[in-house]
C-alpha positions as CSV (number, residue, x, y, z in Angstrom):
1,M,100.3,156.2,-145.9
2,F,97.5,154.0,-147.5
3,S,94.6,156.7,-148.2
4,L,98.0,158.9,-149.8
5,A,98.5,156.2,-152.2
6,V,94.8,155.8,-152.8
7,L,94.8,159.2,-153.6
8,V,98.3,159.2,-155.9
9,R,97.0,156.3,-157.7
10,G,93.4,158.4,-158.5
11,F,95.5,161.5,-159.7
12,W,97.6,159.1,-161.7
13,N,94.8,156.9,-163.2
14,D,92.8,160.5,-164.1
15,F,96.3,161.9,-165.7
16,L,96.7,159.0,-167.8
17,Y,93.1,158.7,-169.1
18,F,93.3,162.4,-170.0
19,Y,96.6,162.2,-171.5
20,R,95.2,159.4,-173.5
21,A,91.9,161.2,-174.7
22,K,94.3,164.1,-176.0
23,F,96.7,162.1,-177.2
24,A,93.7,160.3,-179.7
25,I,92.4,163.5,-180.3
26,V,95.5,164.5,-181.7
27,V,96.0,161.2,-183.4
28,V,92.4,161.3,-185.1
29,N,93.0,165.1,-186.2
30,G,96.6,164.2,-187.7
31,I,95.3,161.5,-189.7
32,S,91.7,162.6,-190.9
33,M,93.1,166.6,-191.6
34,P,95.9,165.2,-194.8
35,F,93.4,162.9,-196.0
36,F,90.8,164.9,-196.4
37,N,92.9,167.6,-197.5
38,N,94.4,164.9,-200.5
39,S,91.1,163.5,-201.0
40,I,89.9,167.2,-202.1
41,A,93.2,168.1,-203.7
42,S,93.2,164.9,-205.7
């Protein structure tokens, strides 16, 4: 039971870390690309 809880917690931490990293990449791309395109167009 204890080892299962540790395993689940480790998996959950890895999942959250991966999800936050992926979300951060999407946010950075979403913010920087339109700004970059608008600066070129104007």
